[in-house]
C-alpha positions in Angstrom: -8.8 -12.0 -4.9 -10.0 -12.2 -8.5 -11.1 -8.6 -8.5 -10.9 -5.5 -6.3 -13.5 -5.0 -3.6 -14.1 -2.9 -0.6 -13.8 -4.8 2.7 -17.0 -4.2 4.8 -17.6 -4.5 8.5 -20.5 -6.9 8.1 -21.9 -9.2 5.4 -24.1 -6.6 3.7 -24.0 -4.0 0.9 -25.4 -1.6 3.5 -22.5 -2.3 6.0 -19.9 0.4 6.5 -16.8 0.1 4.4 -13.7 -0.8 6.5 -11.8 1.9 4.7 -9.6 -0.5 2.7 -9.7 -2.4 -0.5 -8.7 -5.9 -1.2 -7.1 -5.6 -4.7 -6.9 -8.0 -7.6 -4.3 -10.7 -6.9 -4.2 -10.1 -3.1 -3.9 -13.4 -1.1 -6.5 -13.6 1.7 -7.4 -16.1 4.3 -11.1 -17.1 4.5 -12.3 -17.0 8.1 -16.0 -17.6 7.6 -18.8 -17.8 5.0 -22.3 -16.3 5.4 -24.6 -16.4 2.4 -22.9 -14.7 -0.5 -20.1 -13.3 1.7 -16.7 -14.4 2.9 -15.1 -13.0 6.0 -11.5 -12.6 5.1 -8.2 -11.5 6.6 -5.3 -10.1 4.8 -1.9 -8.7 5.8 -0.8 -5.2 4.7 2.0 -2.8 5.5 5.7 -2.6 5.1 8.8 -4.3 6.5 8.7 -2.2 9.6 4.9 -2.2 10.2 2.6 -5.1 9.4 -1.1 -5.0 10.1 -3.9 -7.5 9.6 -7.1 -6.4 8.1 -10.3 -8.4 8.7 -13.7 -7.9 7.1 -16.3 -9.1 4.6 -16.3 -9.3 0.8 -18.7 -10.8 -1.7 -17.8 -14.4 -2.7 -17.7 -13.5 -6.4 -14.4 -11.6 -5.8 -12.6 -14.5 -4.1 -11.4 -17.7 -5.7 -10.7 -20.3 -3.0 -7.6 -22.5 -3.6 -9.2 -25.3 -1.6 -12.7 -26.2 -0.4 -14.2 -24.2 2.4 -14.5 -26.4 5.6 -18.1 -26.8 6.9 -17.0 -25.4 10.3 -16.5 -22.0 8.6 -19.9 -21.9 7.0 -22.7 -20.0 8.9 -26.0 -21.8 8.2 -28.7 -19.6 6.7 -32.3 -20.0 7.7 -34.7 -21.0 4.9 -38.4 -20.0 5.4 
């Protein structure tokens, strides 16, 4: 992450926050792309308890380290 952002339940500013933040420097896996949003997954927790958090963040807060494969991109309809 190149900035801190709330993780949301859907790719929308109006979507409910997932109750967690992806912080600056956090490594995340990009699972999908929809418009200006990435669906990400990150690991959190301690040595005894690890959880995986999945949700949506704006693309501007994520710097991919390799190109996003076409199979992860959801096409958007243009009128």
